[in-house]
Each structure stands twice: as C-alpha cells, then as structure tokens.
GUVEXFI-133578 format. One record per residue (C-alpha): x, y negated, z negated; residue in one letter. Coordinates in pm, 1 decimal, m for minus. Example, Ala and Ser with C-alpha at 12.3 -4.5 7.8 and 13.67 -1.06 7.14 Angstrom:
<atom u="1230.0" v="450.0" w="m780.0" rest="a"/>
<atom u="1367.0" v="106.0" w="m714.0" rest="s"/>
***
This chain:
<atom u="8928.8" v="m11952.1" w="m10999.5" rest="m"/>
<atom u="9160.4" v="m11682.9" w="m10859.3" rest="n"/>
<atom u="9454.0" v="m11540.0" w="m11023.2" rest="l"/>
<atom u="9693.2" v="m11723.2" w="m10817.3" rest="r"/>
<atom u="9582.6" v="m12079.3" w="m10914.8" rest="y"/>
<atom u="9489.4" v="m11955.1" w="m11282.3" rest="s"/>
<atom u="9866.0" v="m11859.6" w="m11316.5" rest="t"/>
<atom u="9974.2" v="m12198.4" w="m11172.4" rest="l"/>
<atom u="9711.8" v="m12370.9" w="m11386.8" rest="a"/>
<atom u="9838.2" v="m12205.5" w="m11716.6" rest="i"/>
<atom u="10188.5" v="m12264.3" w="m11642.3" rest="a"/>
<atom u="10111.2" v="m12650.1" w="m11596.1" rest="s"/>
<atom u="9896.4" v="m12672.5" w="m11908.2" rest="a"/>
<atom u="10158.2" v="m12511.7" w="m12123.8" rest="l"/>
<atom u="10428.5" v="m12726.6" w="m11985.4" rest="c"/>
<atom u="10229.4" v="m13053.7" w="m12067.7" rest="l"/>
<atom u="10063.2" v="m12941.1" w="m12380.3" rest="g"/>
<atom u="10362.6" v="m12783.2" w="m12569.1" rest="l"/>
<atom u="10597.1" v="m13059.3" w="m12474.6" rest="s"/>
<atom u="10381.4" v="m13312.1" w="m12651.9" rest="t"/>
<atom u="10352.4" v="m13121.2" w="m12990.9" rest="q"/>
<atom u="10619.7" v="m13157.1" w="m13227.7" rest="a"/>
<atom u="10523.1" v="m12861.7" w="m13422.7" rest="h"/>
<atom u="10566.6" v="m12641.7" w="m13141.7" rest="a"/>
<atom u="10971.8" v="m12647.6" w="m13196.1" rest="a"/>
<atom u="11036.4" v="m12303.5" w="m13368.5" rest="g"/>
<atom u="11301.2" v="m12218.7" w="m13610.8" rest="g"/>
<atom u="11461.0" v="m11925.1" w="m13452.9" rest="g"/>
<atom u="11825.5" v="m11917.1" w="m13384.8" rest="l"/>
<atom u="11969.2" v="m12027.7" w="m13042.3" rest="l"/>
<atom u="11888.4" v="m11769.2" w="m12775.9" rest="a"/>
<atom u="11684.8" v="m11536.3" w="m12988.6" rest="t"/>
<atom u="11381.6" v="m11565.9" w="m12750.2" rest="g"/>
<atom u="11603.6" v="m11439.3" w="m12448.5" rest="g"/>
<atom u="11519.8" v="m11554.1" w="m12111.6" rest="v"/>
<atom u="11210.9" v="m11483.5" w="m11875.9" rest="t"/>
<atom u="11198.0" v="m11171.3" w="m11669.9" rest="t"/>
<atom u="11075.1" v="m11165.8" w="m11312.8" rest="v"/>
<atom u="10741.6" v="m11034.5" w="m11474.3" rest="e"/>
<atom u="10698.7" v="m11309.5" w="m11712.4" rest="g"/>
<atom u="10783.1" v="m11173.2" w="m12040.5" rest="s"/>
<atom u="11071.0" v="m11247.5" w="m12271.4" rest="a"/>
<atom u="11382.9" v="m11049.9" w="m12217.6" rest="g"/>
<atom u="11655.2" v="m11057.9" w="m11958.9" rest="g"/>
<atom u="11601.0" v="m11090.4" w="m11585.6" rest="g"/>
<atom u="11454.1" v="m10755.2" w="m11495.0" rest="i"/>
<atom u="11398.9" v="m10573.6" w="m11833.8" rest="v"/>
<atom u="11144.3" v="m10708.5" w="m12100.3" rest="p"/>
<atom u="11304.7" v="m10684.6" w="m12456.7" rest="w"/>
<atom u="11142.8" v="m10661.2" w="m12779.9" rest="a"/>
<atom u="11188.6" v="m11030.7" w="m12872.8" rest="v"/>
<atom u="10905.4" v="m11298.4" w="m12831.5" rest="m"/>
<atom u="10943.4" v="m11602.3" w="m12615.5" rest="s"/>
<atom u="11053.3" v="m11921.6" w="m12741.2" rest="g"/>
<atom u="11162.6" v="m11984.8" w="m13104.0" rest="y"/>
<atom u="10853.3" v="m11954.8" w="m13321.0" rest="a"/>
<atom u="10898.0" v="m11792.2" w="m13662.5" rest="e"/>
<atom u="10649.0" v="m11714.6" w="m13918.7" rest="e"/>
<atom u="10338.5" v="m11940.6" w="m13891.8" rest="g"/>
<atom u="10468.1" v="m12115.1" w="m13573.9" rest="e"/>
<atom u="10415.8" v="m12093.4" w="m13226.2" rest="w"/>
<atom u="10606.3" v="m12160.3" w="m12900.6" rest="g"/>
<atom u="10631.8" v="m12070.1" w="m12538.4" rest="g"/>
<atom u="10830.4" v="m12104.6" w="m12220.4" rest="t"/>
<atom u="10775.2" v="m12209.1" w="m11861.6" rest="v"/>
<atom u="11011.8" v="m12098.2" w="m11594.2" rest="s"/>
<atom u="11115.1" v="m12093.8" w="m11230.3" rest="l"/>
<atom u="11324.8" v="m11803.0" w="m11095.2" rest="s"/>
<atom u="11447.4" v="m11679.0" w="m10736.8" rest="r"/>
<atom u="11632.3" v="m11371.4" w="m10615.2" rest="a"/>
<atom u="11777.7" v="m11361.0" w="m10290.3" rest="s"/>
<atom u="11918.2" v="m11038.1" w="m10118.0" rest="v"/>
<atom u="12025.0" v="m10929.8" w="m9784.4" rest="d"/>
<atom u="11680.8" v="m10883.3" w="m9637.9" rest="d"/>
<atom u="11443.6" v="m11023.4" w="m9905.7" rest="f"/>
<atom u="11358.4" v="m11319.3" w="m10128.7" rest="n"/>
<atom u="11168.3" v="m11315.2" w="m10451.8" rest="l"/>
<atom u="11020.3" v="m11640.1" w="m10617.7" rest="s"/>
<atom u="10863.8" v="m11621.6" w="m10945.1" rest="v"/>
<atom u="10656.0" v="m11898.8" w="m11149.1" rest="t"/>
<atom u="10585.9" v="m11796.4" w="m11522.3" rest="a"/>
<atom u="10463.8" v="m11926.0" w="m11846.0" rest="a"/>
<atom u="10428.5" v="m11762.3" w="m12172.3" rest="s"/>
<atom u="10300.3" v="m11834.3" w="m12525.7" rest="f"/>
<atom u="10398.1" v="m11667.6" w="m12853.3" rest="s"/>
<atom u="10285.2" v="m11698.1" w="m13215.5" rest="f"/>
<atom u="10427.3" v="m11600.7" w="m13556.8" rest="d"/>
<atom u="10711.7" v="m11419.4" w="m13391.7" rest="n"/>
<atom u="10449.0" v="m11136.3" w="m13358.5" rest="r"/>
<atom u="10234.4" v="m11195.5" w="m13056.5" rest="f"/>
<atom u="10326.5" v="m11284.3" w="m12687.0" rest="e"/>
<atom u="10107.9" v="m11366.3" w="m12403.8" rest="f"/>
<atom u="10249.6" v="m11423.8" w="m12044.1" rest="s"/>
<atom u="10154.5" v="m11485.0" w="m11674.6" rest="v"/>
<atom u="10380.9" v="m11478.5" w="m11364.2" rest="a"/>
<atom u="10316.7" v="m11539.4" w="m11009.2" rest="r"/>
<atom u="10550.2" v="m11343.6" w="m10768.9" rest="q"/>
<atom u="10611.1" v="m11423.3" w="m10405.7" rest="s"/>
<atom u="10815.9" v="m11156.7" w="m10216.4" rest="f"/>
<atom u="10933.8" v="m11288.0" w="m9861.8" rest="d"/>
<atom u="10995.1" v="m11027.0" w="m9614.5" rest="l"/>
<atom u="11263.3" v="m11236.3" w="m9422.9" rest="s"/>
<atom u="11364.8" v="m10961.1" w="m9201.9" rest="t"/>
<atom u="11060.4" v="m10781.0" w="m9106.6" rest="i"/>
<atom u="10828.9" v="m11088.6" w="m9149.4" rest="g"/>
<atom u="10545.7" v="m11155.4" w="m9371.7" rest="g"/>
<atom u="10489.7" v="m11196.0" w="m9764.2" rest="e"/>
<atom u="10388.3" v="m10996.5" w="m10053.8" rest="l"/>
<atom u="10227.2" v="m11162.8" w="m10352.5" rest="n"/>
<atom u="10154.2" v="m11031.6" w="m10705.9" rest="q"/>
<atom u="10009.9" v="m11159.2" w="m11017.6" rest="n"/>
<atom u="10134.2" v="m11021.3" w="m11358.4" rest="v"/>
<atom u="9941.4" v="m11081.1" w="m11693.9" rest="i"/>
<atom u="10136.0" v="m10949.0" w="m11997.8" rest="g"/>
<atom u="10083.9" v="m10904.8" w="m12359.2" rest="a"/>
<atom u="10343.3" v="m10804.3" w="m12630.0" rest="k"/>
<atom u="10298.4" v="m10718.3" w="m13005.0" rest="y"/>
<atom u="10591.8" v="m10679.2" w="m13247.0" rest="r"/>
<atom u="10534.5" v="m10358.7" w="m13437.3" rest="l"/>
<atom u="10830.4" v="m10371.4" w="m13676.9" rest="a"/>
<atom u="11167.3" v="m10495.0" w="m13761.0" rest="g"/>
<atom u="11367.4" v="m10791.2" w="m13677.0" rest="d"/>
<atom u="11626.3" v="m10877.3" w="m13407.9" rest="l"/>
<atom u="11873.6" v="m10979.6" w="m13674.9" rest="i"/>
<atom u="11750.0" v="m10988.6" w="m14030.4" rest="f"/>
<atom u="11583.6" v="m10650.0" w="m14105.5" rest="d"/>
<atom u="11721.2" v="m10308.7" w="m14158.8" rest="r"/>
<atom u="11509.1" v="m10203.4" w="m13853.3" rest="l"/>
<atom u="11571.6" v="m10337.0" w="m13507.8" rest="p"/>
<atom u="11283.9" v="m10530.1" w="m13352.2" rest="q"/>
<atom u="11030.8" v="m10297.7" w="m13213.1" rest="i"/>
<atom u="10763.8" v="m10416.0" w="m12962.5" rest="s"/>
<atom u="10485.6" v="m10270.1" w="m12773.7" rest="l"/>
<atom u="10399.5" v="m10434.3" w="m12424.0" rest="g"/>
<atom u="10143.6" v="m10412.1" w="m12162.3" rest="v"/>
<atom u="10137.8" v="m10565.0" w="m11817.9" rest="q"/>
<atom u="9840.3" v="m10594.7" w="m11578.6" rest="y"/>
<atom u="9945.7" v="m10637.6" w="m11215.2" rest="k"/>
<atom u="9734.6" v="m10732.2" w="m10915.2" rest="q"/>
<atom u="9884.0" v="m10712.9" w="m10562.7" rest="n"/>
<atom u="9724.0" v="m10969.5" w="m10340.7" rest="n"/>
<atom u="9846.7" v="m10854.9" w="m10002.9" rest="r"/>
<atom u="9773.2" v="m10493.0" w="m10001.5" rest="f"/>
<atom u="9763.7" v="m10420.0" w="m9621.7" rest="g"/>
<atom u="10121.4" v="m10329.2" w="m9595.7" rest="l"/>
<atom u="10147.0" v="m10137.9" w="m9920.6" rest="p"/>
<atom u="9833.8" v="m9935.6" w="m9815.8" rest="e"/>
<atom u="9985.3" v="m9872.8" w="m9473.4" rest="a"/>
<atom u="10305.0" v="m9712.9" w="m9648.5" rest="v"/>
<atom u="10107.7" v="m9473.3" w="m9865.6" rest="g"/>
<atom u="10019.5" v="m9681.8" w="m10182.8" rest="a"/>
<atom u="9706.6" v="m9560.4" w="m10359.5" rest="q"/>
<atom u="9570.3" v="m9891.0" w="m10538.0" rest="r"/>
<atom u="9641.6" v="m10258.3" w="m10553.4" rest="d"/>
<atom u="9635.9" v="m10307.4" w="m10912.5" rest="s"/>
<atom u="9735.3" v="m10114.6" w="m11232.2" rest="d"/>
<atom u="9866.9" v="m10117.7" w="m11575.6" rest="w"/>
<atom u="10229.0" v="m10086.2" w="m11709.6" rest="d"/>
<atom u="10294.9" v="m10009.0" w="m12067.8" rest="a"/>
<atom u="10622.7" v="m10021.0" w="m12242.2" rest="y"/>
<atom u="10782.2" v="m10002.7" w="m12596.5" rest="i"/>
<atom u="11118.9" v="m10206.5" w="m12655.3" rest="a"/>
<atom u="11382.2" v="m10197.0" w="m12914.8" rest="v"/>
<atom u="11634.6" v="m10483.9" w="m12954.4" rest="s"/>
<atom u="11918.7" v="m10555.3" w="m13206.8" rest="r"/>
<atom u="12157.0" v="m10823.9" w="m13239.5" rest="a"/>
<atom u="12481.9" v="m10821.4" w="m13442.2" rest="w"/>
<atom u="12606.4" v="m11166.6" w="m13534.8" rest="l"/>
<atom u="12959.9" v="m11046.0" w="m13623.9" rest="a"/>
<atom u="13002.6" v="m10749.5" w="m13373.1" rest="g"/>
<atom u="13332.3" v="m10631.5" w="m13200.0" rest="p"/>
<atom u="13594.4" v="m10889.8" w="m13129.2" rest="f"/>
<atom u="13392.6" v="m11130.9" w="m13366.9" rest="d"/>
<atom u="13130.9" v="m11194.9" w="m13110.5" rest="r"/>
<atom u="12763.0" v="m11184.2" w="m13126.1" rest="t"/>
<atom u="12628.8" v="m10882.1" w="m12943.0" rest="w"/>
<atom u="12277.1" v="m10771.8" w="m12838.5" rest="l"/>
<atom u="12139.6" v="m10440.2" w="m12704.1" rest="a"/>
<atom u="11809.2" v="m10331.8" w="m12568.3" rest="n"/>
<atom u="11632.0" v="m10019.1" w="m12477.7" rest="a"/>
<atom u="11292.5" v="m10008.4" w="m12309.5" rest="t"/>
<atom u="11077.8" v="m9712.1" w="m12211.1" rest="v"/>
<atom u="10795.8" v="m9789.7" w="m11968.3" rest="r"/>
<atom u="10500.4" v="m9594.4" w="m11830.1" rest="a"/>
<atom u="10427.6" v="m9686.8" w="m11479.2" rest="t"/>
<atom u="10336.4" v="m9581.7" w="m11135.0" rest="r"/>
<atom u="10435.9" v="m9918.4" w="m10978.7" rest="a"/>
<atom u="10610.9" v="m9929.1" w="m10636.9" rest="n"/>
<atom u="10891.8" v="m10182.0" w="m10626.7" rest="q"/>
<atom u="10729.0" v="m10309.3" w="m10966.6" rest="t"/>
<atom u="10387.9" v="m10330.0" w="m10802.9" rest="g"/>
<atom u="10486.1" v="m10554.5" w="m10503.3" rest="l"/>
<atom u="10430.0" v="m10227.6" w="m10275.8" rest="l"/>
<atom u="10126.8" v="m10131.7" w="m10480.6" rest="g"/>
<atom u="10073.8" v="m9841.6" w="m10714.0" rest="f"/>
<atom u="10090.7" v="m9462.4" w="m10676.2" rest="g"/>
<atom u="10187.0" v="m9284.0" w="m10346.6" rest="g"/>
<atom u="10153.5" v="m8997.6" w="m10133.1" rest="d"/>
<atom u="10439.9" v="m8836.8" w="m10310.9" rest="e"/>
<atom u="10312.3" v="m8895.8" w="m10661.8" rest="s"/>
<atom u="10017.7" v="m9067.2" w="m10815.6" rest="d"/>
<atom u="10097.6" v="m9008.1" w="m11185.0" rest="s"/>
<atom u="10232.2" v="m9230.4" w="m11467.2" rest="y"/>
<atom u="10612.7" v="m9169.2" w="m11493.9" rest="e"/>
<atom u="10821.8" v="m9269.2" w="m11806.3" rest="l"/>
<atom u="11140.7" v="m9463.0" w="m11691.3" rest="v"/>
<atom u="11430.4" v="m9604.4" w="m11887.6" rest="a"/>
<atom u="11540.9" v="m9959.9" w="m11901.5" rest="e"/>
<atom u="11842.9" v="m10100.8" w="m12078.5" rest="a"/>
<atom u="12036.0" v="m10426.0" w="m12151.8" rest="a"/>
<atom u="12364.0" v="m10508.6" w="m12327.9" rest="v"/>
<atom u="12518.5" v="m10865.7" w="m12359.4" rest="g"/>
<atom u="12783.3" v="m11037.9" w="m12562.1" rest="v"/>
<atom u="12819.1" v="m11409.4" w="m12654.2" rest="f"/>
<atom u="13147.6" v="m11557.6" w="m12537.1" rest="l"/>
<atom u="13036.9" v="m11873.6" w="m12731.3" rest="h"/>
<atom u="12726.0" v="m11952.9" w="m12927.0" rest="r"/>
<atom u="12548.6" v="m12091.2" w="m12604.1" rest="s"/>
<atom u="12694.1" v="m11865.0" w="m12331.1" rest="l"/>
<atom u="12621.1" v="m11505.3" w="m12297.1" rest="a"/>
<atom u="12714.0" v="m11229.8" w="m12024.0" rest="v"/>
<atom u="12579.9" v="m10876.9" w="m11986.1" rest="g"/>
<atom u="12424.4" v="m10603.2" w="m11791.8" rest="l"/>
<atom u="12081.1" v="m10462.7" w="m11726.2" rest="e"/>
<atom u="11954.6" v="m10151.5" w="m11570.4" rest="y"/>
<atom u="11608.1" v="m10051.0" w="m11472.1" rest="r"/>
<atom u="11490.0" v="m9716.6" w="m11360.3" rest="q"/>
<atom u="11209.3" v="m9694.2" w="m11093.3" rest="k"/>
<atom u="10954.8" v="m9428.8" w="m10994.2" rest="p"/>
<atom u="10972.6" v="m9281.7" w="m10633.9" rest="d"/>
<atom u="10617.4" v="m9255.2" w="m10529.4" rest="n"/>
<atom u="10631.7" v="m9304.0" w="m10158.0" rest="l"/>
<atom u="10763.2" v="m9063.3" w="m9888.0" rest="s"/>
<atom u="10834.6" v="m9329.6" w="m9625.9" rest="f"/>
<atom u="11146.7" v="m9469.9" w="m9815.5" rest="a"/>
<atom u="11336.9" v="m9374.3" w="m10144.2" rest="k"/>
<atom u="11308.3" v="m9630.2" w="m10428.6" rest="e"/>
<atom u="11631.0" v="m9697.1" w="m10589.3" rest="d"/>
<atom u="11691.7" v="m9814.1" w="m10953.4" rest="d"/>
<atom u="11798.1" v="m10195.6" w="m11002.8" rest="w"/>
<atom u="12105.3" v="m10335.2" w="m11187.1" rest="m"/>
<atom u="12213.9" v="m10676.3" w="m11267.2" rest="t"/>
<atom u="12503.7" v="m10854.2" w="m11410.2" rest="a"/>
<atom u="12427.1" v="m11193.2" w="m11578.6" rest="f"/>
<atom u="12539.0" v="m11485.3" w="m11727.0" rest="i"/>
<atom u="12314.8" v="m11697.5" w="m11952.1" rest="a"/>
<atom u="12379.3" v="m12059.2" w="m12066.5" rest="w"/>
<atom u="12170.2" v="m12202.0" w="m12377.1" rest="f"/>
<atom u="12280.8" v="m12569.4" w="m12383.4" rest="p"/>
<atom u="11984.8" v="m12642.8" w="m12623.5" rest="t"/>
<atom u="11682.2" v="m12448.9" w="m12746.5" rest="k"/>
<atom u="11479.6" v="m12625.6" w="m12482.3" rest="s"/>
<atom u="11662.8" v="m12537.3" w="m12167.8" rest="v"/>
<atom u="11848.1" v="m12229.1" w="m12046.5" rest="s"/>
<atom u="11984.8" v="m12132.7" w="m11715.3" rest="v"/>
<atom u="12043.6" v="m11789.6" w="m11600.4" rest="t"/>
<atom u="12245.4" v="m11649.8" w="m11315.4" rest="g"/>
<atom u="12315.5" v="m11296.7" w="m11197.7" rest="a"/>
<atom u="12462.6" v="m11058.4" w="m10940.9" rest="f"/>
<atom u="12177.4" v="m10817.1" w="m10847.0" rest="v"/>
<atom u="12196.1" v="m10473.2" w="m10681.4" rest="d"/>
<atom u="11840.6" v="m10373.0" w="m10585.3" rest="l"/>
<atom u="11954.5" v="m10060.6" w="m10377.4" rest="g"/>
<atom u="11751.3" v="m9958.1" w="m10066.5" rest="d"/>
<atom u="11412.4" v="m10136.6" w="m10041.3" rest="i"/>
<atom u="11150.1" v="m10013.6" w="m9775.5" rest="a"/>
<atom u="11428.7" v="m9849.4" w="m9590.8" rest="g"/>
<atom u="11668.1" v="m10123.4" w="m9561.0" rest="l"/>
<atom u="11987.2" v="m10036.1" w="m9731.1" rest="t"/>
<atom u="12219.0" v="m10191.9" w="m9986.5" rest="s"/>
<atom u="12014.6" v="m10492.8" w="m10087.5" rest="q"/>
<atom u="12253.1" v="m10717.8" w="m10307.3" rest="q"/>
<atom u="12266.5" v="m11079.0" w="m10373.5" rest="g"/>
<atom u="12195.0" v="m11344.3" w="m10640.7" rest="y"/>
<atom u="11929.9" v="m11418.4" w="m10897.0" rest="y"/>
<atom u="11892.8" v="m11767.9" w="m11040.8" rest="l"/>
<atom u="11629.9" v="m11883.6" w="m11330.5" rest="s"/>
<atom u="11553.1" v="m12205.1" w="m11516.1" rest="l"/>
<atom u="11355.9" v="m12203.0" w="m11817.0" rest="q"/>
<atom u="11218.9" v="m12463.1" w="m12056.4" rest="a"/>
<atom u="11123.2" v="m12344.7" w="m12410.1" rest="a"/>
<atom u="10923.7" v="m12513.9" w="m12671.6" rest="f"/>
***
C-alpha cells in the first residue's frame, strides 16, 4: 500500500475508531491541543506548536482528523490529516497534501509523517513552558517539476523544537498564548518543490512563531509567521504569514479561518488569499 492510500486509511481508521471509544475523551482544557497544521501536527495553521493534539492528559489518549484548504491567487492547497496522542507526551501524525497549480497547470502531491515528544514543562501549569521536539518525514510524489527547477531530492526530514506557553489571566484579563519554533530544514515551499537546490543543499535553521488571544473562552484570534529557506535560483522563496480566527464550540469540533500571505511562489508574485480548516478531536 503506498503512502497516499496509507494516509487516507489511517485518517479513516482514527475517525471511526476513536469516535467509538468513550475513554478517548481527554481531560485537557478547551483548545489546549491547538488545531491541525498543514503538515498534520498540532499547532496553528502553518506552525507546529509544543502542544499535543487532542485533549489527552496523563494516562489518556486522543487524536484528531481534519480537512483543510488554502486558496491564493494562483494556487490551491488541500490537506487531509490525522493524528494520535498519548499521555500528553507523544504525538504521531500523518498528512496528505495536494497543491493545485491552477495557473500554470498540473498538481504537486506530498505525504508528511510526523512525531512529537514533550521534553519538559506544561502549557499552563508548570513553571517551565511546554517544550517539545518534533520530526517530520516528507515525501514528494510528483518530482518532475521540482527536479526541473533545481531540487536535489524528492524526500527528506525536518526537525524542530517548539516552546509554548498560555497565560489564563493575561493582559486585558484575557487568555493569551505564545509559541516559538526553530526548525532545521532544506525543504522548498515546505517540500512541495522538493528539497535542497542549486543555490544550497544544506540544512538551515529557520524561525517560526505564533501569538494569540482568546476573545471568548471558545474564540481565539492571532498571528503566525514562518521563515523559509531559499535554495532555488529560479525563484526567490518568501516567508509565510497568517492572521487567524479559531472557534472551539466544543472539545470535539473546531473551525479555523485565516487570511494568508505566502509572498511570491515559483515566480508568481503576491500570493494572498484564505485558509479554512475543520477539525474533529477525540
């Protein structure tokens, strides 16, 4: 079974299996698992945070399934993802990305398998912020175009360390959350255009960050930023930014919308548009 169908099968199994198990409902506070990133891990829309997916506390397990779509001027990205977490310590995730080249024609596909481990601290209740180490294995399934523009390989690893902290009674008597992530990567456009290039084929440390505030216990707004390496000479790669709103009506469902600014992509300028994601958590 190839990775494409494995990803869909795992997502379906999690959705069916988790929803039938009463003990899967975790004891974490609402929204403490974040939402699902475009690479499948728990966090914001484009940045993995130190949090674990779902609401599992010590001795509990949980997970998520999600569907996401980003649409900008010349491209569309669709993502199917699923995750599993245990003990508020481990997370395993899978994601299938389809990148529609609506202006120039064709499609790029990528599978992402991720793992995350909480090293120390807690999002809310410890003196230390929550600190997690994560890895992602990415496999590009349509390598003809990336190879033609200078990419060196069709699969690779990313590694990152993330630090997250929430303040329940922050400024203006609101709950605030901040996250900082440092990633080692040589992915072009997160891997959709392959890995490494004619300009550089070395791992680079890049910074990612997020900040959010809860306007209501179930409604959060915030900003995310993701720095990108620049490995290909044919086109400059810009950093990504989003302004998001996330709604958590219950622990079981969340909806995230965002304005996204992806900069220039493959020589096409000023790629801006929207992002929408629906997540079910167990």
